[in-house]
C-alpha positions as CSV (number, residue, x, y, z in Angstrom):
1,M,-5.1,58.0,-4.3
2,R,-5.1,55.6,-6.8
3,R,-8.2,53.8,-7.8
4,P,-8.7,50.1,-6.7
5,D,-8.5,48.9,-10.4
6,D,-5.1,50.7,-11.0
7,R,-3.5,47.5,-10.1
8,W,-5.3,45.6,-13.0
9,V,-4.6,48.5,-15.5
10,H,-0.8,48.3,-14.5
11,A,-1.0,44.4,-14.9
12,A,-2.4,44.9,-18.3
13,K,0.2,47.4,-19.5
14,V,2.9,45.2,-18.3
15,A,1.2,42.0,-20.0
16,L,0.7,44.0,-23.2
17,A,4.6,45.1,-23.2
18,A,5.7,41.8,-22.4
19,T,3.4,40.2,-25.2
20,A,4.8,42.7,-27.8
21,V,8.4,42.0,-26.9
22,V,7.6,38.0,-27.1
23,G,5.7,38.6,-30.4
24,A,8.5,40.6,-31.9
25,V,11.2,38.1,-31.0
26,A,8.9,35.3,-32.1
27,L,8.4,37.2,-35.4
28,L,12.0,37.4,-36.2
29,L,12.7,33.9,-35.0
30,V,9.8,32.9,-37.7
31,L,11.3,34.9,-40.4
32,A,14.8,33.6,-39.9
33,V,13.8,30.0,-39.6
34,N,11.4,30.3,-42.9
35,T,14.3,32.0,-44.7
36,L,16.4,29.1,-44.0
37,I,13.8,26.4,-44.6
38,E,13.0,28.3,-48.1
39,R,16.8,28.1,-48.9
40,N,16.9,24.5,-48.0
41,L,14.0,23.9,-50.4
42,A,15.5,25.7,-53.1
43,R,18.7,23.9,-52.8
44,D,17.1,20.5,-52.7
45,I,15.3,21.5,-55.9
46,D,18.5,22.5,-57.5
47,N,20.0,19.3,-56.3
48,R,17.5,17.4,-57.8
49,L,17.5,19.2,-61.1
50,A,21.6,18.8,-61.2
51,T,21.0,15.0,-60.8
52,V,18.4,14.8,-63.3
53,L,20.5,16.8,-65.8
54,S,23.8,14.7,-65.2
55,A,21.6,11.5,-65.8
56,D,19.8,12.7,-69.1
57,A,23.0,13.9,-70.4
58,A,24.1,10.6,-70.9
59,A,21.3,9.4,-72.7
60,P,21.6,8.7,-76.5
61,P,20.4,11.8,-78.3
62,G,16.8,12.0,-79.2
63,S,15.6,9.3,-76.6
64,I,12.5,9.9,-74.8
65,V,12.6,9.2,-71.3
66,P,9.8,8.9,-68.6
67,S,9.8,11.7,-66.0
68,S,11.3,10.9,-62.6
69,G,7.9,11.3,-61.0
70,R,4.3,9.7,-61.0
71,H,2.4,9.5,-64.1
72,G,-1.2,10.5,-64.9
73,G,-1.5,13.3,-62.4
74,D,-1.1,17.2,-62.5
75,V,2.4,18.4,-63.7
76,D,2.8,19.9,-60.1
77,D,2.9,16.1,-58.9
78,V,5.9,15.4,-61.1
79,P,9.3,16.1,-59.5
80,A,11.4,17.2,-62.7
81,F,11.0,17.3,-66.5
82,V,13.6,17.5,-69.2
83,W,13.8,19.4,-72.5
84,R,16.6,19.8,-75.1
85,V,16.9,23.4,-76.8
86,G,18.6,22.9,-80.3
87,P,20.9,25.4,-81.7
88,T,18.2,27.0,-83.6
89,G,15.9,27.1,-80.6
90,Q,13.9,24.2,-81.3
91,V,12.6,22.5,-78.0
92,T,12.3,18.7,-77.7
93,A,10.6,17.3,-74.6
94,L,12.5,14.4,-73.2
95,S,10.2,13.5,-70.4
96,V,6.8,12.1,-71.0
97,G,4.1,14.7,-70.1
98,A,6.4,17.6,-69.9
99,P,4.4,21.0,-70.2
100,E,5.4,23.5,-73.0
101,L,8.9,25.1,-72.0
102,P,8.6,28.9,-71.9
103,A,10.8,30.9,-74.3
104,H,13.9,32.2,-72.5
105,E,17.5,33.2,-73.2
106,W,19.1,29.9,-71.5
107,Q,22.2,30.4,-69.5
108,A,24.0,27.8,-67.3
109,G,22.5,28.1,-63.6
110,T,18.9,28.2,-62.3
111,V,16.1,30.5,-62.8
112,S,12.3,30.4,-61.7
113,M,9.6,31.2,-64.4
114,P,5.9,30.8,-64.8
115,T,4.9,27.7,-66.4
116,G,1.5,26.1,-67.2
117,G,-0.3,28.2,-64.6
118,G,2.4,27.6,-62.0
119,T,5.9,28.3,-61.4
120,F,8.8,26.2,-62.2
121,R,12.3,26.2,-61.3
122,Y,14.8,25.5,-64.3
123,A,18.5,24.4,-64.4
124,A,20.4,24.5,-67.7
125,V,23.7,23.0,-68.9
126,P,25.2,23.2,-72.6
127,S,24.5,20.3,-74.5
128,Q,25.3,19.5,-78.4
129,G,25.4,23.0,-79.5
130,G,22.1,23.8,-77.5
131,W,21.0,23.6,-73.9
132,L,19.6,20.4,-71.6
133,V,17.0,22.0,-69.5
134,A,15.3,20.3,-66.5
135,G,12.8,21.9,-64.7
136,E,10.5,21.3,-61.6
137,S,7.3,22.5,-60.2
138,V,7.7,24.6,-57.0
139,A,4.2,24.2,-56.0
140,R,4.7,21.9,-53.5
141,A,7.5,23.7,-51.9
142,H,4.9,26.8,-51.8
143,D,2.3,24.4,-50.3
144,A,4.8,23.2,-47.7
145,R,5.8,26.9,-47.0
146,G,2.0,27.9,-46.7
147,D,1.4,25.1,-44.4
148,L,4.3,26.2,-42.3
149,W,2.9,29.7,-42.1
150,A,-0.3,28.3,-41.2
151,V,1.1,26.3,-38.1
152,E,3.4,29.2,-37.0
153,L,0.4,31.5,-37.1
154,A,-1.6,29.3,-34.9
155,L,1.2,28.6,-32.6
156,G,2.2,32.1,-32.4
157,A,-1.4,33.3,-31.6
158,L,-1.6,30.8,-28.9
159,L,1.9,31.8,-27.8
160,L,0.8,35.5,-27.5
161,V,-2.4,34.6,-25.6
162,V,-0.4,32.5,-23.2
163,T,2.2,35.1,-22.7
164,F,-0.6,37.9,-22.2
165,V,-2.6,35.9,-19.9
166,G,0.7,34.6,-17.9
167,S,2.3,38.0,-17.6
168,F,-1.0,39.6,-16.6
169,I,-1.6,36.9,-13.7
170,V,2.1,37.4,-12.7
171,G,1.7,41.2,-12.7
172,L,-1.2,41.1,-10.5
173,R,0.6,38.8,-8.1
174,A,3.8,40.9,-8.2
175,S,1.9,44.4,-7.5
176,A,-0.1,42.8,-4.9
177,P,2.6,43.2,-2.3
178,I,3.4,46.8,-3.5
179,E,-0.2,47.7,-3.5
180,Q,-0.4,46.3,0.2
181,I,2.7,48.1,1.0
182,R,1.4,51.4,-0.4
183,R,-2.0,50.9,1.4
184,R,-0.4,50.3,4.5
185,Q,2.0,53.3,4.1
186,A,-1.2,55.5,3.4
187,E,-3.1,54.2,6.6
188,F,0.1,54.5,8.6
189,T,0.6,58.2,7.4
190,A,-3.0,59.0,8.0
191,D,-3.0,57.4,11.6
192,A,0.4,59.1,12.4
193,S,-1.1,62.5,11.4
194,H,-3.9,61.9,13.5
195,E,-2.0,60.8,16.7
196,L,0.3,63.7,16.2
197,R,-2.3,66.2,15.6
198,T,-4.1,65.3,18.8
199,P,-1.7,66.5,21.3
200,L,-0.5,69.4,19.2
201,S,-4.4,70.5,19.1
202,V,-4.6,70.3,23.0
203,I,-1.4,72.1,23.4
204,E,-2.6,75.1,21.0
205,A,-6.0,75.2,22.9
206,E,-4.3,75.3,26.3
207,V,-2.0,78.1,25.2
208,E,-4.8,79.9,23.6
209,L,-7.1,79.7,26.7
210,A,-4.3,80.6,29.0
211,L,-3.5,84.0,26.8
212,G,-7.3,84.6,26.6
213,R,-7.7,86.0,30.1
214,R,-5.5,86.5,33.2
215,R,-5.5,83.8,35.5
216,D,-3.8,83.0,39.1
217,S,-0.7,81.0,39.4
218,A,-2.6,77.8,40.2
219,E,-4.4,77.9,36.8
220,Y,-1.2,78.8,35.0
221,R,0.4,75.8,36.6
222,S,-2.5,73.4,35.8
223,T,-2.4,74.6,32.1
224,L,1.4,74.0,32.1
225,E,1.2,70.6,33.5
226,R,-1.5,69.7,30.8
227,I,0.6,70.9,28.3
228,G,3.6,69.0,29.7
229,S,1.6,66.0,29.7
230,E,0.5,66.3,25.9
231,S,4.3,67.2,25.2
232,H,5.3,64.1,26.7
233,R,3.0,62.1,24.7
234,L,4.1,63.7,21.5
235,H,7.6,63.0,22.3
236,A,6.8,59.4,23.1
237,I,4.9,59.0,19.8
238,V,7.9,60.5,18.2
239,D,10.3,58.2,19.5
240,D,8.3,55.2,18.9
241,L,7.8,56.2,15.2
242,L,11.8,56.7,14.8
243,W,12.3,53.4,16.6
244,L,10.2,51.7,14.2
245,A,11.7,53.5,11.1
246,R,15.1,52.4,12.4
247,S,13.8,48.7,12.8
248,D,12.1,48.4,9.5
249,G,14.1,46.1,7.2
250,R,16.5,45.0,10.0
251,S,17.3,41.4,9.4
252,P,19.1,38.7,11.8
253,D,22.3,39.2,9.6
254,S,22.6,43.1,10.1
255,D,25.7,44.7,11.7
256,Q,23.7,45.0,14.9
257,A,22.7,41.4,15.6
258,G,24.6,39.2,17.8
259,I,23.9,36.5,20.6
260,F,21.9,37.6,23.6
261,D,20.5,35.8,26.6
262,V,16.7,36.6,26.7
263,S,16.7,35.7,30.6
264,E,18.9,38.9,31.1
265,A,16.4,41.1,29.7
266,V,13.7,39.6,31.7
267,A,15.7,40.0,34.8
268,T,16.2,43.7,33.9
269,A,12.5,44.1,33.3
270,A,11.6,42.5,36.6
271,I,13.7,45.1,38.4
272,R,12.3,48.0,36.4
273,F,8.6,47.0,36.9
274,R,8.7,45.9,40.5
275,A,7.4,49.3,41.5
276,V,4.9,49.3,39.2
277,A,3.4,46.1,40.7
278,E,3.5,47.4,44.0
279,A,1.9,50.6,43.1
280,G,-0.7,48.7,41.1
281,S,-1.3,46.0,43.9
282,F,-0.6,43.1,41.4
283,S,2.0,40.3,41.6
284,L,4.9,40.2,39.1
285,T,6.8,37.0,39.0
286,T,9.4,35.8,36.8
287,H,10.8,32.1,36.0
288,T,13.9,32.2,33.9
289,C,16.6,29.6,32.7
290,T,20.1,29.0,34.0
291,P,22.3,31.8,32.8
292,G,23.3,31.4,29.2
293,A,20.9,28.7,28.5
294,A,18.4,31.2,26.5
295,R,20.8,32.6,24.1
296,V,19.2,33.7,20.6
297,R,20.6,35.5,17.5
298,G,19.2,39.1,18.1
299,D,20.5,42.7,19.3
300,Q,20.1,43.6,22.8
301,E,18.5,46.8,22.5
302,G,15.6,45.2,20.4
303,I,15.1,42.2,22.8
304,D,15.0,44.5,25.9
305,R,12.5,46.6,24.0
306,L,10.5,43.5,23.1
307,V,10.4,42.4,27.0
308,T,9.7,45.9,28.2
309,V,6.6,46.3,25.7
310,L,5.2,42.9,26.7
311,V,5.6,43.2,30.4
312,D,4.3,47.0,30.3
313,N,1.4,45.8,28.3
314,A,0.7,43.0,30.8
315,C,1.1,45.4,33.7
316,K,-1.4,47.8,32.4
317,Y,-4.1,45.0,32.0
318,A,-3.7,43.0,35.1
319,G,-5.5,45.3,37.4
320,A,-5.5,45.4,41.3
321,G,-5.2,41.9,42.9
322,G,-4.1,40.4,39.6
323,A,-1.0,38.8,38.5
324,V,1.6,39.1,35.5
325,E,3.8,36.1,35.0
326,V,7.0,36.1,32.7
327,R,8.6,32.9,31.9
328,V,11.8,31.9,30.0
329,T,12.3,28.2,28.8
330,A,14.8,26.6,26.7
331,S,14.2,23.1,25.2
332,G,14.4,21.3,22.1
333,G,16.8,23.9,20.5
334,R,13.8,26.5,20.8
335,V,13.7,29.4,23.4
336,L,10.3,30.5,24.5
337,L,9.4,33.9,26.1
338,S,6.2,33.8,27.6
339,V,4.0,36.8,29.2
340,D,0.6,36.1,31.1
341,D,-1.6,38.4,32.7
342,S,-4.9,38.1,34.6
343,G,-6.6,41.1,32.6
344,P,-9.5,40.8,30.4
345,G,-7.7,39.1,27.5
346,I,-7.8,39.7,24.0
347,P,-11.0,38.7,21.9
348,E,-10.0,35.9,19.2
349,A,-11.7,38.5,16.6
350,D,-9.1,41.3,17.6
351,R,-5.9,39.2,17.7
352,A,-5.3,39.6,13.8
353,R,-4.8,43.3,14.3
354,V,-3.3,43.5,17.8
355,F,0.1,44.2,16.0
356,D,-1.2,46.9,13.8
357,R,0.4,50.2,14.3
358,F,-1.8,52.5,16.2
359,H,-4.1,49.8,17.1
360,R,-5.8,50.1,20.6
361,S,-8.2,48.0,22.6
362,D,-11.2,49.9,23.4
363,Q,-11.1,48.1,27.0
364,G,-7.5,49.0,27.8
365,P,-5.8,52.1,29.0
366,D,-4.6,55.1,26.9
367,G,-1.3,54.6,24.8
368,T,0.3,55.5,21.5
369,G,-0.9,52.2,20.1
370,L,2.7,51.7,18.9
371,G,3.9,49.2,21.8
372,L,2.7,45.9,20.1
373,A,3.8,47.0,16.6
374,I,7.4,47.6,18.0
375,A,7.4,44.3,19.5
376,D,6.3,42.8,16.3
377,A,9.2,44.4,14.4
378,V,11.7,42.9,16.9
379,V,10.3,39.5,16.7
380,R,10.4,39.6,12.9
381,S,13.9,41.1,12.6
382,T,15.1,38.3,15.0
383,S,13.4,35.6,13.0
384,G,11.0,34.8,15.9
385,T,7.4,33.6,15.7
386,W,4.4,34.8,17.9
387,S,1.8,33.0,19.9
388,V,-1.3,35.0,21.2
389,T,-3.8,32.8,23.0
390,D,-5.7,32.9,26.2
391,S,-3.6,32.9,29.6
392,P,-4.2,30.3,32.2
393,L,-4.2,33.4,34.6
394,G,-7.5,34.5,32.7
395,G,-6.1,37.2,30.5
396,A,-3.9,37.3,27.6
397,H,-0.9,35.0,26.8
398,F,2.0,36.3,24.5
399,G,4.6,34.0,23.4
400,V,7.6,34.4,21.4
401,T,9.7,31.5,20.2
402,W,13.3,31.7,18.7
403,R,15.9,29.0,17.5
404,Q,18.3,28.6,20.2
405,D,22.0,29.3,19.6
406,A,23.7,26.0,18.6
407,R,26.5,26.6,21.1
408,V,24.3,26.4,24.0
409,A,23.9,23.1,25.9
410,M,20.3,22.1,26.6
411,V,19.4,22.7,30.3
412,Q,16.1,22.4,32.2
413,P,14.4,25.8,33.2
414,V,14.7,26.8,36.9
415,P,12.9,29.6,38.7
416,A,14.6,32.7,39.3
């Protein structure tokens, strides 16, 4: 069995995987965006250098022009400087404050080189047998790139933290129903094994005792009757488990769903349990709607099983001299099935578990503990809602409400 913290470990693994994927995608996007930005910055510098060269090429030979930037600051603050390189390699600065031009075999085009403790980007064009060179510091572009990386790193770290926390929370919430289903399956398996083991153990013990010594026919008959009783109990448990297995996951839109009158199921149950009421010395009364008024969407087998379980449960608890009352009403577009008994009722603290499989009341008769679980499966599969309260008769009240079939005209309930 898994440890209780396995759900946290699983959620952390999912969160780490999601964070890694988001981080990888974000890194690729950042690299692509930064590459594009760097190319745009380089293109802007090249365009400015080309503009400066075209303007300075038209200036009179030997003239000195101020740089196109600000004066009195660092050379990194000046957008562009211009130099003229003569045919013999002599360099003449045409911009005020221009740094020393590095030695280079100039060619038409652009090139980046270290200059004055920084990096400049240069563009050169042929001019008067030599070269006209324009250069601009790329320090500001580097600074902008560094600021961009700093912002991206900060946002990236925040994105990864948010992704991890969000994925972890989502993972926990997503695994909670799965963990609950797993736990319920484990509990159901354990309970089913226990319930099946009990009659099997009794049968094995009875057979072992019967074979241990010779007995008369009456003792053998008594032993066989007890074995038959346990076999019947075992058969009932298996039948209920198979029914639950078939009903799990059944929805109102399944192929078995149709339109069925709840009053018909109640009338059938009244006939079946009339002898039980007489034998138990309690009254069984039913009140149903006009035929066809209590039509709901569901399958006949399931609703018959639901009514049977509720009526049988009420009969077991009513007791001698008690009463069981079954009522079907239809009003306001809803159909209500209610079953009341005069038994001991259900303590409010136990009502939350009354539909759990293999749950049995300590004060009630023996049973498989699957009846109300089957009833709950039917109600859920037919989109009904439960109401479990105290009964006016003094015992328990079980009520089920469905949406009435839209084709049914509203009628008032009448006694059956």
